[in-house]
N, CA, C and O atoms as a Tinker XYZ file with bonds, in Angstrom:
   340  protein
     1  N      5.334000   16.478000    5.524000    73     2
     2  CA     4.990000   15.879000    4.276000    64     1     3
     3  C      4.561000   14.417000    4.560000    63     2     4     5
     4  O      5.133000   13.732000    5.408000    81     3
     5  N      3.530000   13.976000    3.811000    73     3     6
     6  CA     3.020000   12.618000    4.054000    64     5     7
     7  C      2.532000   12.061000    2.746000    63     6     8     9
     8  O      2.183000   12.776000    1.807000    81     7
     9  N      2.524000   10.718000    2.734000    73     7    10
    10  CA     2.047000    9.952000    1.550000    64     9    11
    11  C      0.552000    9.696000    1.722000    63    10    12    13
    12  O      0.119000    9.211000    2.767000    81    11
    13  N     -0.242000   10.025000    0.689000    73    11    14
    14  CA    -1.656000    9.691000    0.670000    64    13    15
    15  C     -1.790000    8.172000    0.307000    63    14    16    17
    16  O     -1.346000    7.761000   -0.765000    81    15
    17  N     -2.380000    7.374000    1.170000    73    15    18
    18  CA    -2.515000    5.931000    0.964000    64    17    19
    19  C     -3.968000    5.527000    0.963000    63    18    20    21
    20  O     -4.725000    5.900000    1.860000    81    19
    21  N     -4.365000    4.759000   -0.049000    73    19    22
    22  CA    -5.698000    4.188000   -0.060000    64    21    23
    23  C     -5.585000    2.694000   -0.302000    63    22    24    25
    24  O     -4.825000    2.239000   -1.156000    81    23
    25  N     -6.369000    1.932000    0.478000    73    23    26
    26  CA    -6.433000    0.487000    0.340000    64    25    27
    27  C     -7.904000    0.197000   -0.030000    63    26    28    29
    28  O     -8.819000    0.546000    0.715000    81    27
    29  N     -8.109000   -0.441000   -1.185000    73    27    30
    30  CA    -9.413000   -0.687000   -1.717000    64    29    31
    31  C     -9.623000   -2.160000   -2.021000    63    30    32    33
    32  O     -8.740000   -2.804000   -2.588000    81    31
    33  N    -10.764000   -2.699000   -1.659000    73    31    34
    34  CA   -11.112000   -4.062000   -2.011000    64    33    35
    35  C    -12.406000   -3.945000   -2.894000    63    34    36    37
    36  O    -13.002000   -2.874000   -3.004000    81    35
    37  N    -12.811000   -5.099000   -3.517000    73    35    38
    38  CA   -14.008000   -5.034000   -4.325000    64    37    39
    39  C    -15.256000   -4.621000   -3.497000    63    38    40    41
    40  O    -16.230000   -4.100000   -4.042000    81    39
    41  N    -15.197000   -4.871000   -2.157000    73    39    42
    42  CA   -16.334000   -4.531000   -1.364000    64    41    43
    43  C    -16.422000   -3.076000   -0.944000    63    42    44    45
    44  O    -17.512000   -2.514000   -0.834000    81    43
    45  N    -15.226000   -2.450000   -0.702000    73    43    46
    46  CA   -15.248000   -1.068000   -0.186000    64    45    47
    47  C    -13.864000   -0.455000   -0.111000    63    46    48    49
    48  O    -12.850000   -1.118000   -0.325000    81    47
    49  N    -13.855000    0.803000    0.194000    73    47    50
    50  CA   -12.627000    1.560000    0.538000    64    49    51
    51  C    -12.261000    1.180000    1.958000    63    50    52    53
    52  O    -12.992000    1.546000    2.879000    81    51
    53  N    -11.192000    0.480000    2.181000    73    51    54
    54  CA   -10.797000    0.027000    3.540000    64    53    55
    55  C    -10.041000    1.102000    4.324000    63    54    56    57
    56  O    -10.257000    1.261000    5.525000    81    55
    57  N     -9.145000    1.849000    3.639000    73    55    58
    58  CA    -8.362000    2.876000    4.297000    64    57    59
    59  C     -8.199000    4.069000    3.365000    63    58    60    61
    60  O     -8.089000    3.863000    2.157000    81    59
    61  N     -8.178000    5.239000    3.833000    73    59    62
    62  CA    -7.777000    6.440000    3.105000    64    61    63
    63  C     -7.122000    7.352000    4.140000    63    62    64    65
    64  O     -7.810000    8.092000    4.844000    81    63
    65  N     -5.791000    7.296000    4.232000    73    63    66
    66  CA    -5.072000    7.980000    5.289000    64    65    67
    67  C     -3.755000    8.534000    4.753000    63    66    68    69
    68  O     -3.295000    8.158000    3.674000    81    67
    69  N     -3.165000    9.430000    5.528000    73    67    70
    70  CA    -1.854000    9.910000    5.198000    64    69    71
    71  C     -0.854000    9.169000    6.134000    63    70    72    73
    72  O     -1.065000    9.055000    7.341000    81    71
    73  N      0.245000    8.672000    5.509000    73    71    74
    74  CA     1.194000    7.890000    6.247000    64    73    75
    75  C      2.637000    8.334000    5.813000    63    74    76    77
    76  O      2.843000    9.079000    4.856000    81    75
    77  N      3.604000    7.806000    6.606000    73    75    78
    78  CA     4.978000    8.090000    6.264000    64    77    79
    79  C      5.452000    7.156000    5.120000    63    78    80    81
    80  O      6.020000    7.628000    4.135000    81    79
    81  N      5.221000    5.862000    5.251000    73    79    82
    82  CA     5.699000    4.900000    4.232000    64    81    83
    83  C      4.822000    3.617000    4.238000    63    82    84    85
    84  O      4.223000    3.246000    5.248000    81    83
    85  N      4.785000    2.968000    3.053000    73    83    86
    86  CA     4.087000    1.690000    2.954000    64    85    87
    87  C      5.014000    0.777000    2.228000    63    86    88    89
    88  O      5.596000    1.154000    1.210000    81    87
    89  N      5.170000   -0.456000    2.747000    73    87    90
    90  CA     5.934000   -1.480000    2.025000    64    89    91
    91  C      4.908000   -2.493000    1.426000    63    90    92    93
    92  O      4.085000   -3.080000    2.129000    81    91
    93  N      5.018000   -2.653000    0.075000    73    91    94
    94  CA     4.007000   -3.360000   -0.643000    64    93    95
    95  C      4.640000   -4.706000   -1.155000    63    94    96    97
    96  O      5.792000   -4.728000   -1.588000    81    95
    97  N      3.854000   -5.816000   -1.091000    73    95    98
    98  CA     4.398000   -7.098000   -1.596000    64    97    99
    99  C      4.185000   -7.191000   -3.067000    63    98   100   101
   100  O      3.182000   -7.761000   -3.496000    81    99
   101  N      5.056000   -6.673000   -3.854000    73    99   102
   102  CA     4.938000   -6.782000   -5.329000    64   101   103
   103  C      5.209000   -8.211000   -5.832000    63   102   104   105
   104  O      5.903000   -8.988000   -5.176000    81   103
   105  N      4.677000   -8.527000   -6.950000    73   103   106
   106  CA     4.844000   -9.882000   -7.529000    64   105   107
   107  C      6.356000  -10.153000   -7.808000    63   106   108   109
   108  O      6.778000  -11.309000   -7.790000    81   107
   109  N      7.123000   -9.155000   -8.049000    73   107   110
   110  CA     8.563000   -9.292000   -8.315000    64   109   111
   111  C      9.410000   -8.909000   -7.171000    63   110   112   113
   112  O     10.626000   -8.794000   -7.321000    81   111
   113  N      8.816000   -8.697000   -5.995000    73   111   114
   114  CA     9.560000   -8.367000   -4.789000    64   113   115
   115  C      8.896000   -7.219000   -4.068000    63   114   116   117
   116  O      8.113000   -6.475000   -4.660000    81   115
   117  N      9.209000   -7.067000   -2.766000    73   115   118
   118  CA     8.695000   -5.980000   -2.005000    64   117   119
   119  C      9.235000   -4.684000   -2.460000    63   118   120   121
   120  O     10.349000   -4.640000   -2.981000    81   119
   121  N      8.496000   -3.597000   -2.292000    73   119   122
   122  CA     8.971000   -2.269000   -2.559000    64   121   123
   123  C      8.321000   -1.272000   -1.556000    63   122   124   125
   124  O      7.174000   -1.453000   -1.149000    81   123
   125  N      9.041000   -0.274000   -1.189000    73   123   126
   126  CA     8.526000    0.717000   -0.234000    64   125   127
   127  C      8.266000    2.032000   -0.971000    63   126   128   129
   128  O      9.003000    2.420000   -1.878000    81   127
   129  N      7.165000    2.716000   -0.538000    73   127   130
   130  CA     6.751000    3.899000   -1.162000    64   129   131
   131  C      6.748000    5.055000   -0.128000    63   130   132   133
   132  O      6.130000    4.938000    0.931000    81   131
   133  N      7.421000    6.130000   -0.435000    73   131   134
   134  CA     7.395000    7.360000    0.383000    64   133   135
   135  C      6.783000    8.463000   -0.479000    63   134   136   137
   136  O      6.631000    8.266000   -1.685000    81   135
   137  N      6.431000    9.605000    0.086000    73   135   138
   138  CA     5.876000   10.706000   -0.679000    64   137   139
   139  C      6.900000   11.051000   -1.751000    63   138   140   141
   140  O      8.105000   10.994000   -1.508000    81   139
   141  N      6.401000   11.421000   -2.974000    73   139   142
   142  CA     7.267000   11.821000   -4.026000    64   141   143
   143  C      7.878000   10.686000   -4.870000    63   142   144   145
   144  O      8.698000   10.920000   -5.758000    81   143
   145  N      7.441000    9.432000   -4.556000    73   143   146
   146  CA     7.917000    8.303000   -5.318000    64   145   147
   147  C      7.546000    8.428000   -6.806000    63   146   148   149
   148  O      6.503000    8.970000   -7.172000    81   147
   149  N      8.453000    7.899000   -7.644000    73   147   150
   150  CA     8.178000    7.919000   -9.113000    64   149   151
   151  C      6.924000    7.102000   -9.416000    63   150   152   153
   152  O      6.689000    6.079000   -8.772000    81   151
   153  N      6.100000    7.544000  -10.403000    73   151   154
   154  CA     4.888000    6.836000  -10.734000    64   153   155
   155  C      5.219000    5.430000  -11.342000    63   154   156   157
   156  O      6.189000    5.272000  -12.083000    81   155
   157  N      4.399000    4.456000  -11.005000    73   155   158
   158  CA     4.474000    3.118000  -11.653000    64   157   159
   159  C      3.322000    2.256000  -11.126000    63   158   160   161
   160  O      2.637000    2.621000  -10.170000    81   159
   161  N      3.134000    1.132000  -11.760000    73   159   162
   162  CA     2.111000    0.148000  -11.353000    64   161   163
   163  C      2.805000   -1.204000  -11.165000    63   162   164   165
   164  O      3.826000   -1.493000  -11.789000    81   163
   165  N      2.213000   -2.029000  -10.276000    73   163   166
   166  CA     2.755000   -3.365000  -10.005000    64   165   167
   167  C      1.616000   -4.304000   -9.621000    63   166   168   169
   168  O      0.597000   -3.886000   -9.071000    81   167
   169  N      1.817000   -5.576000   -9.926000    73   167   170
   170  CA     0.863000   -6.610000   -9.445000    64   169   171
   171  C      1.359000   -7.020000   -8.069000    63   170   172   173
   172  O      2.537000   -6.874000   -7.744000    81   171
   173  N      0.415000   -7.545000   -7.252000    73   171   174
   174  CA     0.711000   -7.942000   -5.855000    64   173   175
   175  C      0.706000   -9.478000   -5.786000    63   174   176   177
   176  O      0.060000  -10.185000   -6.559000    81   175
   177  N      1.482000   -9.926000   -4.791000    73   175   178
   178  CA     1.439000  -11.390000   -4.436000    64   177   179
   179  C      0.784000  -11.437000   -3.096000    63   178   180   181
   180  O      0.607000  -10.415000   -2.434000    81   179
   181  N      0.411000  -12.669000   -2.686000    73   179   182
   182  CA    -0.244000  -12.823000   -1.396000    64   181   183
   183  C      0.856000  -12.727000   -0.326000    63   182   184   185
   184  O      1.734000  -13.584000   -0.232000    81   183
   185  N      0.777000  -11.668000    0.467000    73   183   186
   186  CA     1.794000  -11.402000    1.514000    64   185   187
   187  C      1.361000  -10.225000    2.295000    63   186   188   189
   188  O      0.367000   -9.583000    1.955000    81   187
   189  N      2.100000   -9.905000    3.375000    73   187   190
   190  CA     1.744000   -8.759000    4.230000    64   189   191
   191  C      2.094000   -7.439000    3.572000    63   190   192   193
   192  O      3.143000   -7.306000    2.943000    81   191
   193  N      1.202000   -6.457000    3.722000    73   191   194
   194  CA     1.379000   -5.024000    3.396000    64   193   195
   195  C      1.727000   -4.363000    4.716000    63   194   196   197
   196  O      1.050000   -4.586000    5.720000    81   195
   197  N      2.775000   -3.551000    4.727000    73   195   198
   198  CA     3.207000   -2.925000    6.009000    64   197   199
   199  C      3.069000   -1.401000    5.922000    63   198   200   201
   200  O      3.633000   -0.770000    5.028000    81   199
   201  N      2.302000   -0.807000    6.874000    73   199   202
   202  CA     2.068000    0.597000    6.891000    64   201   203
   203  C      2.751000    1.240000    8.088000    63   202   204   205
   204  O      2.596000    0.801000    9.227000    81   203
   205  N      3.528000    2.318000    7.792000    73   203   206
   206  CA     4.203000    3.052000    8.869000    64   205   207
   207  C      3.550000    4.416000    8.921000    63   206   208   209
   208  O      3.707000    5.208000    7.992000    81   207
   209  N      2.823000    4.707000    9.983000    73   207   210
   210  CA     2.120000    6.009000   10.123000    64   209   211
   211  C      3.065000    7.149000   10.187000    63   210   212   213
   212  O      2.811000    8.190000    9.581000    81   211
   213  N      4.202000    6.996000   10.930000    73   211   214
   214  CA     5.253000    8.043000   11.025000    64   213   215
   215  C      6.588000    7.359000   10.958000    63   214   216   217
   216  O      6.688000    6.142000   11.111000    81   215
   217  N      7.608000    8.142000   10.731000    73   215   218
   218  CA     8.973000    7.593000   10.729000    64   217   219
   219  C      9.318000    7.024000   12.108000    63   218   220   221
   220  O      9.181000    7.706000   13.123000    81   219
   221  N      9.763000    5.775000   12.130000    73   219   222
   222  CA    10.134000    5.111000   13.352000    64   221   223
   223  C      8.958000    4.470000   14.109000    63   222   224   225
   224  O      9.164000    3.810000   15.127000    81   223
   225  N      7.738000    4.663000   13.618000    73   223   226
   226  CA     6.550000    4.102000   14.292000    64   225   227
   227  C      6.506000    2.584000   14.105000    63   226   228   229
   228  O      7.058000    2.049000   13.143000    81   227
   229  N      5.841000    1.900000   15.040000    73   227   230
   230  CA     5.612000    0.504000   14.911000    64   229   231
   231  C      4.685000    0.300000   13.716000    63   230   232   233
   232  O      3.726000    1.053000   13.545000    81   231
   233  N      4.960000   -0.719000   12.879000    73   231   234
   234  CA     4.142000   -0.911000   11.641000    64   233   235
   235  C      2.803000   -1.554000   11.920000    63   234   236   237
   236  O      2.637000   -2.287000   12.895000    81   235
   237  N      1.871000   -1.276000   11.070000    73   235   238
   238  CA     0.598000   -1.982000   11.008000    64   237   239
   239  C      0.723000   -2.965000    9.852000    63   238   240   241
   240  O      1.185000   -2.584000    8.777000    81   239
   241  N      0.334000   -4.189000   10.037000    73   239   242
   242  CA     0.525000   -5.178000    8.967000    64   241   243
   243  C     -0.844000   -5.699000    8.571000    63   242   244   245
   244  O     -1.644000   -6.065000    9.432000    81   243
   245  N     -1.123000   -5.736000    7.267000    73   243   246
   246  CA    -2.366000   -6.217000    6.685000    64   245   247
   247  C     -2.066000   -7.249000    5.637000    63   246   248   249
   248  O     -1.319000   -6.973000    4.699000    81   247
   249  N     -2.635000   -8.449000    5.768000    73   247   250
   250  CA    -2.400000   -9.492000    4.748000    64   249   251
   251  C     -3.244000   -9.195000    3.545000    63   250   252   253
   252  O     -4.460000   -9.046000    3.659000    81   251
   253  N     -2.612000   -9.104000    2.373000    73   251   254
   254  CA    -3.330000   -8.870000    1.151000    64   253   255
   255  C     -3.240000  -10.082000    0.237000    63   254   256   257
   256  O     -2.233000  -10.789000    0.261000    81   255
   257  N     -4.254000  -10.338000   -0.559000    73   255   258
   258  CA    -4.242000  -11.483000   -1.505000    64   257   259
   259  C     -4.539000  -10.892000   -2.895000    63   258   260   261
   260  O     -5.662000  -10.482000   -3.187000    81   259
   261  N     -3.499000  -10.862000   -3.738000    73   259   262
   262  CA    -3.629000  -10.467000   -5.074000    64   261   263
   263  C     -4.045000   -9.037000   -5.276000    63   262   264   265
   264  O     -4.435000   -8.362000   -4.324000    81   263
   265  N     -3.971000   -8.567000   -6.486000    73   263   266
   266  CA    -4.356000   -7.209000   -6.798000    64   265   267
   267  C     -3.287000   -6.410000   -7.519000    63   266   268   269
   268  O     -2.385000   -6.963000   -8.149000    81   267
   269  N     -3.411000   -5.082000   -7.409000    73   267   270
   270  CA    -2.511000   -4.148000   -8.075000    64   269   271
   271  C     -2.166000   -2.982000   -7.151000    63   270   272   273
   272  O     -2.933000   -2.662000   -6.244000    81   271
   273  N     -1.022000   -2.351000   -7.377000    73   271   274
   274  CA    -0.650000   -1.119000   -6.648000    64   273   275
   275  C     -0.370000   -0.095000   -7.695000    63   274   276   277
   276  O      0.261000   -0.410000   -8.704000    81   275
   277  N     -0.814000    1.127000   -7.501000    73   275   278
   278  CA    -0.471000    2.245000   -8.404000    64   277   279
   279  C      0.068000    3.389000   -7.573000    63   278   280   281
   280  O     -0.538000    3.810000   -6.587000    81   279
   281  N      1.228000    3.885000   -7.996000    73   279   282
   282  CA     1.813000    5.056000   -7.409000    64   281   283
   283  C      1.695000    6.167000   -8.461000    63   282   284   285
   284  O      2.095000    5.969000   -9.608000    81   283
   285  N      1.157000    7.321000   -8.089000    73   283   286
   286  CA     1.070000    8.470000   -9.004000    64   285   287
   287  C      1.259000    9.753000   -8.174000    63   286   288   289
   288  O      1.585000    9.695000   -6.988000    81   287
   289  N      1.048000   10.912000   -8.824000    73   287   290
   290  CA     1.269000   12.142000   -8.119000    64   289   291
   291  C      0.298000   12.328000   -6.942000    63   290   292   293
   292  O      0.568000   13.138000   -6.055000    81   291
   293  N     -0.821000   11.599000   -6.915000    73   291   294
   294  CA    -1.721000   11.693000   -5.787000    64   293   295
   295  C     -1.359000   10.821000   -4.584000    63   294   296   297
   296  O     -1.857000   11.025000   -3.477000    81   295
   297  N     -0.470000    9.833000   -4.831000    73   295   298
   298  CA    -0.048000    8.975000   -3.715000    64   297   299
   299  C     -0.073000    7.523000   -4.118000    63   298   300   301
   300  O      0.156000    7.238000   -5.293000    81   299
   301  N     -0.337000    6.563000   -3.213000    73   299   302
   302  CA    -0.355000    5.122000   -3.425000    64   301   303
   303  C     -1.753000    4.613000   -3.222000    63   302   304   305
   304  O     -2.396000    4.861000   -2.202000    81   303
   305  N     -2.212000    3.881000   -4.238000    73   303   306
   306  CA    -3.474000    3.168000   -4.142000    64   305   307
   307  C     -3.211000    1.683000   -4.335000    63   306   308   309
   308  O     -2.594000    1.274000   -5.318000    81   307
   309  N     -3.699000    0.857000   -3.361000    73   307   310
   310  CA    -3.549000   -0.599000   -3.457000    64   309   311
   311  C     -4.964000   -1.124000   -3.644000    63   310   312   313
   312  O     -5.839000   -0.924000   -2.801000    81   311
   313  N     -5.170000   -1.810000   -4.788000    73   311   314
   314  CA    -6.421000   -2.423000   -5.152000    64   313   315
   315  C     -6.223000   -3.956000   -4.897000    63   314   316   317
   316  O     -5.693000   -4.678000   -5.742000    81   315
   317  N     -6.667000   -4.409000   -3.706000    73   315   318
   318  CA    -6.472000   -5.769000   -3.286000    64   317   319
   319  C     -7.706000   -6.646000   -3.570000    63   318   320   321
   320  O     -8.839000   -6.246000   -3.303000    81   319
   321  N     -7.470000   -7.811000   -4.099000    73   319   322
   322  CA    -8.604000   -8.750000   -4.295000    64   321   323
   323  C     -9.301000   -9.110000   -3.001000    63   322   324   325
   324  O    -10.523000   -9.244000   -2.944000    81   323
   325  N     -8.446000   -9.273000   -1.902000    73   323   326
   326  CA    -8.993000   -9.643000   -0.623000    64   325   327
   327  C     -7.958000   -9.241000    0.427000    63   326   328   329
   328  O     -6.758000   -9.246000    0.152000    81   327
   329  N     -8.423000   -8.891000    1.635000    73   327   330
   330  CA    -7.569000   -8.626000    2.780000    64   329   331
   331  C     -8.030000   -9.486000    3.943000    63   330   332   333
   332  O     -9.224000   -9.748000    4.090000    81   331
   333  N     -7.099000   -9.922000    4.764000    73   331   334
   334  CA    -7.476000  -10.673000    5.979000    64   333   335
   335  C     -8.020000   -9.669000    6.977000    63   334   336   337
   336  O     -7.455000   -8.597000    7.192000    81   335
   337  N     -9.145000  -10.055000    7.582000    73   335   338
   338  CA    -9.740000   -9.128000    8.531000    64   337   339
   339  C     -9.516000   -9.510000    9.960000    63   338   340
   340  O     -9.968000   -8.809000   10.865000    81   339
C-alpha cells in the first residue's frame, strides 16, 4: 500500500509518485500523511517538505514556499507557490 503524492507549482506538475509518507510544513505545524489519512486541507508555511519513498528510507527534502495541501481519498496534493530547485 502506498500514498499517491503530487507536488504542483504554478509552472508545472513537479512530482506524481507513490510514496510511504510525506511530512508537510503546515502553517499551524508540521503534519505527516500516510495512505488512508483522513481528508483535510491546510495552508503551508515556508519550510522543508520531507518525502519518504519507503518505510525507513532516507528522506528527500524539498523547500516549499507558501501554498496549500489537500488530503483526500486519492492521496496528497501539495500546491506550492514556489519550490527551491
